C-alpha positions as CSV (number, residue, x, y, z in Angstrom):
1,M,-81.2,106.3,38.3
2,T,-79.8,103.3,36.4
3,E,-79.9,100.1,38.4
4,L,-77.3,97.3,38.6
5,L,-78.1,94.7,36.0
6,S,-78.0,91.0,36.9
7,K,-75.2,89.0,35.2
8,D,-77.6,87.5,32.8
9,G,-79.1,90.8,31.9
10,F,-75.7,92.5,31.6
11,R,-74.4,89.8,29.3
12,A,-77.5,90.1,27.1
13,A,-77.0,93.9,27.0
14,L,-73.3,93.5,26.1
15,K,-74.3,91.3,23.1
16,D,-77.0,93.8,22.1
17,A,-74.4,96.5,22.1
18,I,-72.6,94.8,19.2
19,K,-75.8,93.9,17.2
20,G,-76.2,96.0,14.1
21,R,-72.5,97.0,14.2
22,E,-70.8,93.7,13.4
23,A,-67.7,94.0,11.2
24,A,-68.7,90.8,9.5
25,S,-71.5,92.8,7.7
26,A,-69.3,95.6,6.5
27,S,-68.7,96.0,2.8
28,F,-65.1,94.7,2.8
29,S,-66.2,91.6,4.7
30,Q,-69.1,91.0,2.3
31,A,-66.9,91.4,-0.8
32,W,-64.4,89.0,0.8
33,A,-67.0,86.3,1.5
34,D,-68.6,86.8,-2.0
35,G,-65.4,86.1,-3.8
36,K,-65.1,89.6,-5.3
37,L,-61.6,90.5,-4.0
38,Q,-58.2,90.1,-5.6
39,R,-54.9,89.3,-3.9
40,H,-53.8,92.9,-3.9
41,H,-56.9,93.8,-1.9
42,F,-55.9,91.3,0.7
43,A,-52.4,92.8,0.7
44,R,-53.8,96.2,1.5
45,W,-56.0,94.6,4.2
46,A,-52.9,93.0,5.8
47,E,-50.9,96.3,5.7
48,N,-53.7,97.9,7.7
49,H,-54.6,95.0,9.9
50,Y,-51.0,94.7,11.1
51,H,-51.2,98.1,12.7
52,Y,-54.5,97.4,14.4
53,V,-53.7,93.9,15.8
54,G,-49.9,94.1,15.9
55,P,-50.0,96.2,19.1
56,F,-52.7,94.1,20.7
57,A,-50.3,92.8,23.4
58,D,-49.3,96.4,24.1
59,Y,-52.9,97.4,24.6
60,L,-53.4,94.5,27.0
61,G,-50.2,95.4,28.8
62,Y,-51.6,98.8,29.7
63,V,-54.8,97.2,30.9
64,Y,-52.8,94.8,33.0
65,G,-50.9,97.7,34.6
66,N,-54.2,99.3,35.5
67,T,-55.7,96.1,37.0
68,P,-55.4,95.9,40.9
69,D,-53.5,92.9,42.1
70,R,-56.5,91.4,43.9
71,F,-58.2,90.7,40.5
72,T,-55.9,87.7,39.9
73,E,-58.1,86.0,37.3
74,A,-58.3,89.1,35.2
75,K,-54.5,89.6,35.4
76,D,-53.9,86.0,34.5
77,F,-56.1,86.2,31.5
78,L,-54.4,89.4,30.2
79,L,-51.0,87.8,30.7
80,Q,-52.0,84.6,28.9
81,N,-53.5,86.6,26.0
82,M,-50.3,88.6,25.7
83,Y,-48.3,85.4,25.8
84,E,-50.3,83.8,23.0
85,E,-50.0,86.9,20.8
86,E,-46.2,87.2,21.2
87,L,-44.5,84.0,22.5
88,A,-46.6,80.8,22.1
89,D,-45.3,78.7,19.2
90,I,-45.3,81.6,16.6
91,R,-46.1,85.2,16.9
92,H,-49.6,86.0,15.5
93,T,-48.2,88.9,13.5
94,D,-45.7,86.6,11.8
95,L,-48.6,84.4,10.6
96,L,-50.3,87.6,9.3
97,I,-47.1,88.6,7.5
98,R,-46.9,85.1,6.0
99,F,-50.5,85.5,4.5
100,A,-49.6,89.1,3.4
101,E,-46.5,87.9,1.5
102,A,-48.6,85.3,-0.3
103,C,-50.8,88.2,-1.4
104,G,-47.8,90.0,-3.0
105,T,-46.7,92.5,-0.4
106,T,-43.6,92.6,1.8
107,R,-42.7,92.7,5.4
108,E,-41.2,96.1,4.9
109,R,-44.5,97.5,3.5
110,I,-46.6,95.8,6.2
111,E,-44.5,97.3,9.0
112,D,-44.4,100.8,7.5
113,P,-47.1,102.9,9.3
114,N,-47.4,105.1,6.2
115,N,-49.3,102.2,4.5
116,M,-52.3,102.3,6.9
117,N,-55.2,104.6,6.1
118,A,-56.5,107.3,8.4
119,V,-59.4,105.2,9.8
120,T,-57.0,102.4,10.7
121,R,-54.8,105.0,12.5
122,G,-57.9,106.2,14.4
123,L,-58.8,102.6,15.5
124,Q,-55.2,102.0,16.7
125,S,-55.2,105.3,18.6
126,W,-58.6,104.6,20.2
127,C,-57.3,101.2,21.4
128,Y,-54.3,102.7,23.0
129,S,-56.2,105.5,24.7
130,T,-58.9,103.2,26.0
131,A,-56.3,100.7,27.3
132,M,-54.3,103.5,29.0
133,R,-57.1,105.6,30.5
134,E,-60.1,103.5,31.3
135,H,-61.0,101.3,34.2
136,F,-59.6,97.8,33.5
137,A,-63.2,96.3,33.2
138,V,-64.2,99.0,30.7
139,A,-61.0,98.5,28.7
140,T,-61.6,94.7,28.7
141,A,-65.1,95.3,27.5
142,A,-63.9,97.5,24.7
143,L,-61.0,95.5,23.5
144,V,-62.0,91.9,24.2
145,V,-65.8,92.0,24.0
146,G,-66.3,94.8,21.5
147,L,-63.4,93.9,19.2
148,E,-61.8,90.5,19.8
149,S,-65.0,88.5,20.4
150,Q,-66.2,89.3,16.9
151,V,-63.2,87.6,15.3
152,P,-64.5,84.0,15.1
153,S,-67.7,85.1,13.4
154,I,-65.8,87.2,10.9
155,Y,-63.1,84.6,10.1
156,K,-65.5,81.6,9.9
157,K,-67.3,83.5,7.1
158,Q,-64.0,84.4,5.3
159,I,-61.8,81.3,5.7
160,I,-63.9,79.1,3.3
161,P,-63.6,81.4,0.3
162,L,-59.9,81.8,1.1
163,R,-59.5,78.1,0.5
164,E,-62.2,77.4,-2.2
165,V,-62.4,80.6,-4.1
166,Y,-59.0,82.5,-3.7
167,G,-56.9,79.3,-3.7
168,F,-54.7,80.0,-0.6
169,S,-52.9,77.0,1.0
170,E,-53.5,76.0,4.6
171,D,-50.1,77.3,5.7
172,E,-50.9,80.7,4.1
173,I,-54.2,81.0,6.0
174,E,-53.1,79.7,9.4
175,F,-53.5,83.2,10.9
176,F,-57.3,82.9,10.4
177,D,-57.6,79.3,11.5
178,L,-55.8,80.0,14.7
179,H,-57.9,83.0,15.6
180,I,-61.2,81.2,15.1
181,T,-60.2,78.9,17.9
182,S,-58.2,81.2,20.2
183,D,-60.5,84.2,20.1
184,E,-63.6,82.1,21.0
185,V,-61.8,81.4,24.2
186,H,-60.5,84.9,24.7
187,G,-64.0,86.4,24.0
188,E,-65.7,84.2,26.6
189,R,-63.1,84.9,29.2
190,G,-63.4,88.6,28.4
191,Y,-67.1,88.4,29.0
192,Q,-66.6,86.7,32.4
193,I,-64.1,89.4,33.5
194,V,-66.5,92.2,32.6
195,L,-69.5,90.4,34.2
196,D,-67.5,89.8,37.4
197,C,-65.6,93.1,37.7
198,A,-68.0,95.7,36.5
199,D,-69.8,95.7,39.8
200,T,-71.6,99.0,39.8
201,A,-74.4,100.4,37.6
202,E,-72.0,103.2,36.5
203,L,-69.3,100.7,35.4
204,Q,-71.8,98.5,33.6
205,Q,-73.1,101.5,31.6
206,R,-69.6,102.6,30.7
207,C,-68.7,99.1,29.6
208,L,-71.8,99.0,27.4
209,Q,-70.9,102.4,25.9
210,Y,-67.4,101.2,25.1
211,V,-68.6,97.9,23.6
212,R,-70.8,100.0,21.3
213,W,-68.0,102.3,20.4
214,G,-65.6,99.4,19.8
215,A,-68.0,97.7,17.5
216,E,-68.6,100.9,15.6
217,M,-64.9,101.5,15.3
218,R,-64.2,98.0,13.9
219,F,-67.2,98.4,11.5
220,S,-65.9,101.8,10.2
221,Y,-62.4,100.4,9.9
222,T,-63.6,97.5,7.8
223,R,-65.9,99.6,5.7
224,A,-63.0,102.1,5.0
225,L,-60.9,99.3,3.6
226,Y,-63.6,98.7,0.9
227,D,-64.1,102.4,0.2
228,T,-60.3,103.1,0.0
229,Y,-59.0,100.0,-1.8
230,V,-61.8,98.0,-3.4
231,A,-64.4,100.5,-4.6
232,P,-62.1,102.2,-7.1
233,D,-61.5,98.8,-8.7
234,L,-65.0,97.3,-8.6
235,E,-67.0,100.5,-9.1
236,G,-64.6,102.7,-11.1
237,G,-63.1,105.9,-9.9
238,G,-62.0,107.0,-6.4
239,R,-63.9,108.8,-3.7
240,D,-63.2,112.1,-2.1
241,G,-61.3,111.6,1.1
242,E,-63.1,114.3,3.1
243,V,-66.5,113.0,2.0
244,L,-65.5,109.5,3.1
245,V,-64.3,110.6,6.5
246,D,-67.5,112.7,7.0
247,E,-69.6,109.6,6.1
248,L,-67.7,107.4,8.5
249,I,-68.1,109.9,11.4
250,G,-71.7,110.3,10.7
251,S,-72.4,106.5,10.7
252,A,-70.7,106.0,14.1
C-alpha cells in the first residue's frame, strides 16, 4: 500500500512528474528559441494558444466551485488568479491578441475555434473535464502545477529571441513578460495548495498522475504546433494527419 509522502517528498515527486515532459523542450519551443520561426508561425501559435489559455479563468471557476468553503486559502488563490486573468489592468488575452496582430493575424481569426488544431482542442477539453470532475487539489495539481508552473521556464527561453532575433517591440511582447512574473507566483502558490490539501496517499498519487498527464498534454500540444505549421515550411511537404495523431498518442 502506498504511504503518505512528507511534504518535502511530495514536492520532489511533483517536480519529477514534469521532468522529461517539459514543453520548453518540444520542437516548436526549440525552433522558437533557435530563431527559426517566421511571424506567420507565431500567428498560428497565437490562434491556438488563445483557445488553451483564454478559458483559464473558466477552468479555475469550476475548481473554485468544487472547493469546500473551509479551504479559504485555496479559494482566495483561485479568485485572485481569475481576477488577474480577466480584470486586473488589462485582460491577459488582450495582450495575447496584441502580439498576434503584430504577427499578421486578426482578432476574428484568433477567436474563431475553427483555427485551432485537433491537439489544441484536446488540451482545452482535458482542462475543462479535469476542472469540472476532479477533487480541487487534483485539479490544481493538473492546471497550476502541471501546466501553469512551466510558463516562466518556457517564456524566459523565448522572450530574448522575440526581442533580439524577431524584432518585436516591448509593447508587442508584454504578454510574455507579464507571465514570467505572474506565473512564478501562481506556480508556487499552486504547489502550496496541493501540498497542504492532498492529505491522503490516494490523493497524492492522483495529483502526481494528473501532473504527469498535464505535462504530457502541454508537450504534445507544443509539438503539434511544429508538426502542423512549421515542419511543412522548414522540412518541405506536409504530414499525414492520422499518422501525426497516432504518434502523439503513442508518446503520451
